[in-house]
C-alpha positions as CSV (number, residue, x, y, z in Angstrom):
1,M,14.6,26.7,77.0
2,T,12.2,27.4,74.2
3,S,10.5,30.7,73.4
4,E,6.8,30.8,72.9
5,P,5.3,32.9,70.1
6,D,3.9,36.2,71.1
7,P,0.2,36.1,70.6
8,S,0.2,39.9,70.1
9,S,2.6,39.6,67.1
10,P,0.8,41.0,64.0
11,S,2.4,38.5,61.6
12,Q,0.6,35.4,63.0
13,P,-2.9,36.4,62.3
14,A,-1.9,37.8,58.8
15,E,-0.5,34.4,57.6
16,Q,-3.6,32.3,58.4
17,P,-6.0,33.9,55.9
18,S,-3.2,33.8,53.3
19,Q,-2.7,30.0,53.7
20,A,-6.4,29.4,53.6
21,K,-6.7,31.3,50.3
22,A,-3.8,29.4,48.8
23,T,-5.4,26.1,49.9
24,Q,-8.7,27.1,48.5
25,A,-7.1,28.2,45.2
26,I,-5.3,24.8,44.9
27,T,-8.5,23.0,45.7
28,S,-10.5,25.0,43.1
29,E,-7.8,24.4,40.5
30,T,-7.7,20.6,41.2
31,S,-11.5,20.5,41.0
32,A,-11.5,22.4,37.7
33,S,-8.8,20.0,36.3
34,A,-10.8,17.0,37.4
35,G,-13.9,18.4,35.9
36,L,-12.2,19.1,32.6
37,G,-10.8,15.6,32.6
38,L,-14.2,14.1,33.3
39,S,-15.8,16.2,30.5
40,L,-13.1,15.0,28.1
41,R,-13.6,11.4,29.0
42,R,-17.4,11.7,28.6
43,Y,-17.0,13.4,25.2
44,F,-14.5,10.8,24.1
45,K,-16.8,7.9,25.2
46,R,-20.2,9.3,24.3
47,E,-19.5,11.5,21.2
48,L,-16.1,10.8,19.6
49,V,-16.0,6.9,19.9
50,P,-19.5,6.4,18.5
51,L,-18.7,8.8,15.6
52,L,-15.5,7.0,14.7
53,A,-17.3,3.6,14.9
54,D,-20.0,4.8,12.6
55,L,-20.0,2.7,9.4
56,R,-21.2,5.7,7.3
57,L,-18.1,7.6,8.3
58,A,-15.8,4.7,7.4
59,I,-17.5,4.4,4.0
60,G,-17.3,8.1,3.3
61,L,-13.6,8.2,4.2
62,L,-12.9,5.2,2.0
63,L,-14.6,6.8,-0.9
64,A,-12.7,10.0,-0.4
65,I,-9.4,8.2,-0.3
66,A,-10.3,6.3,-3.4
67,A,-11.3,9.5,-5.2
68,F,-8.1,11.3,-4.4
69,S,-6.0,8.2,-5.2
70,V,-7.6,8.2,-8.7
71,L,-6.9,11.9,-9.0
72,G,-3.3,11.2,-8.0
73,T,-3.1,8.6,-10.8
74,V,-4.6,10.8,-13.5
75,I,-2.5,13.9,-12.6
76,E,1.2,13.3,-13.1
77,Q,3.0,13.3,-9.8
78,G,6.3,14.9,-8.8
79,Q,6.8,16.9,-12.0
80,T,8.4,20.4,-12.2
81,P,6.2,23.5,-12.1
82,S,7.0,24.2,-15.8
83,F,5.5,20.8,-16.7
84,Y,2.2,21.7,-15.0
85,Q,2.2,25.2,-16.6
86,T,2.6,23.6,-20.0
87,N,0.1,20.8,-19.6
88,Y,-2.5,22.6,-17.4
89,P,-2.7,26.2,-18.6
90,E,-5.0,28.7,-17.2
91,H,-6.5,29.6,-20.6
92,P,-8.2,27.4,-21.4
93,A,-8.4,25.5,-18.1
94,L,-8.9,21.8,-18.2
95,F,-12.6,21.0,-17.5
96,G,-13.0,24.7,-17.0
97,F,-11.3,24.8,-13.6
98,L,-8.2,22.5,-13.4
99,T,-5.1,24.7,-13.9
100,W,-1.5,24.5,-12.9
101,R,-2.0,27.1,-10.2
102,L,-4.8,25.0,-8.6
103,I,-2.8,21.9,-8.8
104,L,0.3,23.4,-7.1
105,T,-1.9,25.2,-4.5
106,L,-3.8,22.1,-3.4
107,G,-0.8,19.8,-3.6
108,L,-2.3,17.7,-6.3
109,D,1.2,17.3,-7.8
110,Q,2.1,15.4,-4.5
111,V,-1.3,13.9,-3.6
112,Y,0.1,11.0,-1.5
113,R,2.3,13.3,0.7
114,T,-0.1,16.2,1.4
115,W,-1.2,16.7,4.9
116,W,-4.9,16.3,4.1
117,F,-4.4,13.0,2.3
118,L,-2.3,11.7,5.2
119,A,-5.0,13.0,7.6
120,L,-7.7,11.0,5.7
121,L,-5.6,7.9,6.0
122,I,-5.1,8.4,9.8
123,L,-8.7,9.2,10.3
124,F,-9.8,6.1,8.4
125,G,-7.3,4.0,10.4
126,A,-8.8,5.4,13.6
127,S,-12.3,4.6,12.4
128,L,-11.3,1.0,11.6
129,T,-9.6,0.5,14.9
130,T,-12.5,1.9,16.9
131,C,-15.0,-0.2,14.9
132,T,-12.9,-3.3,15.6
133,F,-12.7,-2.8,19.3
134,Q,-16.3,-1.5,19.7
135,R,-18.1,-3.9,17.4
136,Q,-16.1,-6.8,16.0
137,L,-14.3,-8.0,19.1
138,P,-17.4,-7.7,21.4
139,A,-19.5,-9.6,18.8
140,L,-16.9,-12.3,18.6
141,R,-16.9,-12.7,22.3
142,W,-20.7,-12.9,22.3
143,F,-20.7,-15.6,19.6
144,S,-18.1,-17.7,21.4
145,R,-19.9,-17.7,24.8
146,T,-20.5,-21.3,26.1
147,W,-23.6,-20.4,28.1
148,N,-25.6,-19.1,25.2
149,F,-28.6,-21.4,26.0
150,Y,-32.3,-20.8,25.4
151,S,-34.7,-22.0,28.0
152,Q,-38.1,-20.8,26.7
153,P,-40.1,-22.5,23.9
154,R,-41.3,-19.1,22.6
155,Q,-37.7,-18.2,21.7
156,F,-37.6,-20.8,19.0
157,Q,-40.6,-19.3,17.2
158,K,-38.5,-16.4,16.2
159,F,-36.0,-18.5,14.1
160,A,-36.2,-18.6,10.3
161,L,-36.0,-22.4,10.7
162,S,-37.3,-24.1,13.7
163,A,-39.3,-27.2,14.7
164,E,-41.3,-28.6,17.6
165,L,-41.0,-32.4,17.7
166,P,-43.2,-34.6,19.9
167,Q,-40.3,-36.9,20.3
168,G,-36.5,-36.6,20.3
169,T,-33.8,-36.0,22.8
170,I,-30.6,-34.2,23.1
171,E,-28.7,-37.5,23.3
172,Q,-30.1,-38.3,19.8
173,L,-29.1,-34.9,18.5
174,L,-25.5,-34.9,19.8
175,P,-24.0,-37.5,17.3
176,L,-25.8,-35.8,14.4
177,L,-24.1,-32.5,15.2
178,E,-20.8,-34.0,16.0
179,K,-20.8,-35.7,12.6
180,R,-21.2,-32.2,11.0
181,R,-18.3,-30.8,13.1
182,Y,-20.4,-28.6,15.4
183,K,-18.8,-27.5,18.7
184,I,-21.4,-28.4,21.3
185,F,-22.2,-27.0,24.8
186,Q,-25.0,-28.4,26.9
187,E,-26.7,-28.2,30.2
188,E,-29.6,-30.2,31.6
189,G,-32.2,-30.2,28.9
190,K,-30.5,-27.5,26.8
191,L,-28.0,-27.4,24.0
192,Y,-26.1,-24.9,22.0
193,A,-23.9,-25.7,19.1
194,H,-22.0,-23.7,16.5
195,K,-19.5,-24.1,13.7
196,G,-17.7,-21.7,11.4
197,L,-16.7,-19.2,14.1
198,V,-13.7,-18.4,11.9
199,G,-16.2,-16.7,9.6
200,R,-16.7,-14.1,12.4
201,I,-12.9,-13.6,12.6
202,G,-12.8,-12.7,8.9
203,P,-14.0,-9.1,9.3
204,I,-11.4,-8.5,12.1
205,V,-8.6,-9.9,9.8
206,V,-9.9,-7.6,7.1
207,H,-9.7,-4.6,9.4
208,A,-6.2,-5.5,10.6
209,S,-5.1,-5.9,7.0
210,M,-6.4,-2.5,6.0
211,L,-4.6,-0.9,9.0
212,L,-1.4,-2.5,7.8
213,I,-1.9,-1.2,4.3
214,L,-2.6,2.3,5.6
215,L,0.5,2.2,7.9
216,G,2.6,0.9,5.0
217,A,1.3,3.7,2.7
218,I,2.1,6.4,5.3
219,L,5.5,5.0,6.0
220,G,6.3,4.8,2.3
221,A,5.1,8.3,1.6
222,M,7.1,9.8,4.4
223,T,10.4,7.8,4.0
224,G,10.5,6.6,0.4
225,F,12.1,8.2,-2.7
226,F,12.2,7.9,-6.5
227,A,15.2,8.6,-8.6
228,Q,16.3,8.2,-12.3
229,E,19.8,7.9,-13.7
230,M,21.1,7.5,-17.3
231,I,24.5,5.9,-16.9
232,P,26.9,4.9,-19.8
233,S,28.5,1.5,-19.8
234,G,31.6,1.4,-17.7
235,E,30.6,4.3,-15.4
236,T,30.2,4.2,-11.6
237,F,27.5,6.3,-10.0
238,Q,25.8,7.2,-6.8
239,V,22.1,8.1,-6.6
240,R,21.9,11.8,-7.2
241,N,18.9,12.6,-9.5
242,V,16.2,12.2,-6.9
243,F,12.9,13.7,-8.2
244,D,10.5,12.6,-5.6
245,A,11.2,12.0,-1.9
246,G,9.4,12.0,1.4
247,P,10.4,14.5,4.2
248,W,12.2,11.7,6.1
249,A,13.8,10.0,3.1
250,A,17.4,11.1,3.6
251,A,18.3,8.0,5.5
252,Q,17.1,5.8,2.6
253,I,19.3,7.4,-0.1
254,P,22.6,5.5,-0.5
255,K,25.7,7.4,0.7
256,D,28.2,4.7,1.7
257,W,27.9,2.5,-1.5
258,S,27.8,3.0,-5.3
259,V,26.9,1.1,-8.4
260,K,29.0,0.4,-11.5
261,V,27.5,-0.4,-14.9
262,N,29.8,-3.0,-16.2
263,R,28.0,-3.4,-19.4
264,F,24.7,-2.5,-21.1
265,W,23.4,-4.3,-24.2
266,I,20.2,-4.9,-26.2
267,D,18.9,-8.1,-27.7
268,Y,17.1,-7.6,-31.0
269,T,14.6,-9.8,-32.8
270,P,15.4,-10.9,-36.4
271,D,13.2,-8.0,-37.8
272,G,15.3,-5.5,-35.9
273,T,12.9,-4.6,-33.1
274,I,14.0,-4.6,-29.4
275,D,13.5,-7.9,-27.7
276,Q,15.1,-7.1,-24.3
277,F,17.7,-4.9,-22.8
278,Y,20.1,-5.8,-20.0
279,S,22.4,-4.1,-17.5
280,D,25.2,-5.9,-15.7
281,L,25.5,-4.0,-12.4
282,S,28.0,-4.3,-9.5
283,V,27.4,-2.8,-6.1
284,L,30.6,-1.3,-4.6
285,D,31.4,-0.4,-1.0
286,Q,33.2,2.7,0.0
287,A,36.6,1.0,-0.7
288,G,35.5,0.2,-4.2
289,E,35.2,-3.5,-3.5
290,E,32.4,-5.5,-5.2
291,V,29.8,-6.7,-2.7
292,D,27.1,-7.8,-5.1
293,R,26.7,-8.3,-8.8
294,Q,23.6,-9.0,-10.9
295,T,22.3,-8.7,-14.4
296,I,19.0,-6.9,-14.5
297,H,16.4,-6.6,-17.2
298,V,12.8,-5.5,-17.4
299,N,10.8,-7.2,-14.6
300,K,14.0,-8.4,-12.9
301,P,15.5,-5.6,-10.8
302,L,18.5,-5.4,-8.5
303,R,17.7,-5.0,-4.7
304,Y,20.3,-4.0,-2.2
305,K,19.7,-2.6,1.3
306,G,16.1,-1.7,0.6
307,V,16.9,0.1,-2.6
308,T,15.6,-1.3,-5.9
309,F,17.1,-0.6,-9.3
310,Y,14.7,-1.2,-12.3
311,Q,15.7,-1.4,-15.9
312,A,13.5,1.4,-17.4
313,D,15.1,3.1,-20.4
314,W,18.2,3.2,-22.6
315,A,20.1,5.6,-24.8
316,V,23.2,5.9,-27.0
317,A,25.9,7.5,-24.9
318,A,28.9,7.8,-27.2
319,V,30.8,6.5,-30.2
320,R,34.4,5.2,-30.0
321,F,36.5,5.4,-33.2
322,H,39.9,5.8,-34.9
323,L,40.8,8.4,-37.5
324,N,43.5,6.9,-39.6
325,N,46.1,5.6,-37.1
326,S,45.0,7.7,-34.2
327,P,44.5,6.4,-30.7
328,L,41.0,5.3,-29.6
329,L,38.9,8.5,-29.5
330,Q,35.4,8.9,-28.0
331,L,32.8,11.5,-28.6
332,P,29.4,11.8,-26.9
333,M,26.2,11.4,-28.9
334,A,23.2,13.5,-28.3
335,Q,19.6,12.7,-29.0
336,L,18.3,14.7,-32.0
337,D,14.8,16.2,-32.0
338,T,13.5,14.9,-35.3
339,G,9.8,14.3,-34.4
340,G,9.9,10.8,-35.9
341,G,11.6,8.5,-33.4
342,R,14.7,8.6,-31.4
343,I,18.0,9.3,-33.2
344,W,21.4,10.1,-31.8
345,G,24.2,11.9,-33.5
346,T,27.6,13.6,-33.1
347,W,30.0,15.7,-35.2
348,V,33.5,14.2,-36.0
349,P,36.2,16.7,-37.1
350,T,38.3,15.5,-40.0
351,K,40.9,18.3,-39.9
352,P,42.9,19.5,-37.0
353,D,41.6,23.1,-37.3
354,L,38.0,21.8,-37.2
355,S,37.2,23.4,-40.5
356,E,35.8,20.2,-41.9
357,G,34.0,17.3,-40.4
358,I,31.3,14.7,-40.8
359,S,28.1,13.9,-38.9
360,V,27.6,10.4,-37.6
361,V,24.0,9.3,-36.8
362,T,22.5,6.1,-35.4
363,K,19.1,5.0,-34.1
364,D,20.1,2.0,-32.0
365,L,22.9,-0.1,-30.6
366,Q,23.1,-2.6,-33.5
367,G,26.3,-0.8,-34.7
368,I,25.0,0.7,-37.9
369,L,25.9,4.3,-38.4
370,L,25.1,6.8,-41.2
371,V,27.7,9.3,-42.2
372,Y,26.8,12.8,-43.6
373,D,29.0,15.5,-45.1
374,M,28.8,19.1,-44.1
375,Q,26.1,19.8,-46.7
376,G,23.8,17.1,-45.2
377,N,24.3,14.5,-47.8
378,M,24.7,10.9,-46.7
379,V,28.1,9.8,-48.0
380,A,28.5,6.4,-46.3
381,T,27.1,3.6,-44.1
382,V,29.5,2.0,-41.7
383,R,29.1,-0.8,-39.1
384,Q,30.8,-1.3,-35.8
385,G,34.2,-2.9,-36.3
386,M,34.4,-1.6,-39.9
387,S,36.0,1.4,-41.5
388,V,35.1,3.9,-44.3
389,D,37.1,6.6,-46.2
390,V,35.5,10.0,-46.0
391,N,37.0,13.5,-46.5
392,G,40.4,12.0,-47.1
393,V,40.6,10.1,-43.8
394,T,39.8,6.6,-42.7
395,L,37.0,6.4,-40.1
396,S,37.1,3.1,-38.1
397,I,34.2,2.5,-35.7
398,A,35.3,0.6,-32.6
399,E,32.1,0.7,-30.5
400,V,28.8,2.3,-30.0
401,V,28.5,2.9,-26.3
402,G,25.0,2.5,-24.7
403,S,23.6,4.1,-21.6
404,T,21.2,2.3,-19.3
405,G,18.2,4.2,-17.9
406,L,17.6,3.1,-14.3
407,Q,14.6,3.9,-12.2
408,I,15.6,3.7,-8.5
409,K,13.1,3.4,-5.7
410,A,13.1,2.8,-2.0
411,D,9.8,2.3,-0.1
412,P,10.1,0.9,3.4
413,G,6.4,0.5,3.6
414,I,6.2,-2.2,0.9
415,P,6.6,-5.2,3.3
416,L,3.7,-3.9,5.4
417,V,1.6,-3.2,2.3
418,Y,2.2,-6.7,0.9
419,T,1.5,-8.3,4.3
420,G,-1.7,-6.3,4.5
421,F,-2.8,-7.4,1.1
422,G,-2.1,-11.0,2.0
423,L,-4.1,-10.7,5.2
424,L,-6.8,-9.0,3.2
425,M,-7.2,-11.9,0.9
426,L,-7.2,-14.3,3.8
427,G,-9.8,-12.2,5.6
428,V,-12.1,-12.1,2.6
429,I,-11.8,-15.9,2.3
430,L,-12.6,-16.4,6.0
431,S,-15.5,-14.1,5.7
432,Y,-17.2,-16.5,3.3
433,V,-17.2,-19.2,5.9
434,S,-20.8,-19.6,7.2
435,H,-21.2,-19.2,11.0
436,S,-24.1,-21.6,11.8
437,Q,-25.8,-21.9,15.2
438,I,-28.2,-24.5,16.5
439,W,-30.2,-24.4,19.8
440,A,-32.2,-27.2,21.3
441,L,-34.5,-27.4,24.3
442,Q,-36.0,-30.6,25.8
443,T,-39.2,-30.2,27.9
444,A,-41.4,-32.8,29.5
445,D,-43.7,-33.2,26.4
446,S,-41.8,-31.7,23.4
447,F,-38.4,-31.2,21.8
448,Y,-37.5,-27.8,20.3
449,V,-34.8,-27.3,17.7
450,G,-33.9,-24.0,15.9
451,G,-31.0,-22.5,14.1
452,R,-29.7,-19.7,12.0
453,T,-26.7,-18.8,9.9
454,N,-25.1,-15.6,8.6
455,R,-24.8,-16.8,5.0
456,A,-25.4,-19.8,2.7
457,Q,-29.0,-19.9,4.0
458,V,-30.2,-22.6,1.6
459,L,-27.4,-25.0,2.5
460,F,-28.1,-24.5,6.2
461,E,-31.8,-25.2,5.7
462,R,-31.0,-28.4,3.9
463,E,-28.6,-29.4,6.8
464,M,-31.3,-28.6,9.4
465,L,-33.9,-30.6,7.5
466,A,-31.6,-33.6,7.3
467,I,-31.0,-33.4,11.0
468,L,-34.7,-33.1,11.8
469,D,-35.5,-36.0,9.5
470,Q,-33.0,-38.2,11.3
471,L,-34.4,-37.2,14.7
472,A,-38.0,-37.9,13.9
473,P,-38.6,-39.4,10.4
474,A,-42.4,-39.6,11.0
475,A,-42.7,-36.4,13.0
476,E,-44.2,-33.2,11.9
477,S,-42.1,-31.4,9.3
478,P,-40.2,-28.3,10.5
479,Q,-41.9,-25.0,10.0
480,L,-40.2,-22.4,7.8
481,T,-41.1,-18.9,8.8
482,S,-39.7,-15.4,8.1
483,P,-37.5,-14.2,10.9
484,K,-39.2,-11.5,12.9
485,S,-36.3,-10.6,15.1
486,S,-33.1,-12.0,16.7
487,P,-33.7,-14.5,19.5
488,A,-33.8,-12.9,23.0
């Protein structure tokens, strides 16, 4: 037995207006959301897309990127604040306005990683993408249509090169076009032929290559790093001295492997100048086992797991020697500030209480050292492997130890950039291919032929004249006129 609701109950009439209001509110909210979505789609289609596809915007962005890239090349990147304070003082300011404070405020010390430079790259990439889909691809589809026939004689009057022949047929024209590698489409009494469509693909390839270059540049700026290390021969090191790195570069810095400098040496020319310097490097895993070994020099780096080690500099690290019959001793050598070239030196005590000693100086790794007493007088010259008596002791030079200066770099965007530049060269080459088009119309009393090309106009005119001469050697010469507009 079921109970029926009491019509006199006050709760029933009160709920109906409440539900109606809720339904109305939901409907209004849905309508507002739909209207907002429609407005956004209209704005995107009618305002934003045409703006991004505007060639003037793309050119302006490209010029801005080029200008800031030049600025990033002129202004040293990734230096310490003290460097900029020294080289770009406020009084006097360079060019009257360029100071260290302005450089650090605008991020000109890290141009390629600033938000505004990355925003320019992204905006330029969006412009290229929009232009490709809005203009280049539709144009390619239009040029490749097989039904692109002209059926009115008046259409041929608008070509730069056209002719009306009293005799001639499409059957006579076909072998002439096939011989010149035209792709031919025909209907009854009408013909359309073209060749060099790859020339229309060239701009699309150029756009795709530039997008790859931009993507590679952004990836490198965000995930790459630069480091420098000065390592003596025989030492093992991990990358520590990172002076420039992107915000997501931590994964690129080696942590589970290290590098050992087995040996560093310099080849000299007969006149004593440096010919080349070399580093024999071993890559070691976490257990210290060698997993790779290469000898690097300038323009021949070591690459391992995306990290590249370049031979960039060198120094004198230490000198190894004997005093009388002592064990092999080693003292570090420091670079001396002489203002006239690089010189390294160290002080060697000749008495146990360090009351007396000598200074040993060298300028390279050829093994020649100059010995000075405590008054600064040169008392001897000694070569590596030889000995000399000074201050009552015998100084025997065993080895001058060199340090290799390595520049270390990781840039995951390089493969994309190289691929982009390769495609860019290919696209430029393809863009030089002429896209030529020829139309023909056969009527009851005349035969019309016309054509156009996007480049190499003179060569195309010669080709057209040769075709027309073979069609009707005694016929009226083709008329050359200035094009008024594109054919309808």
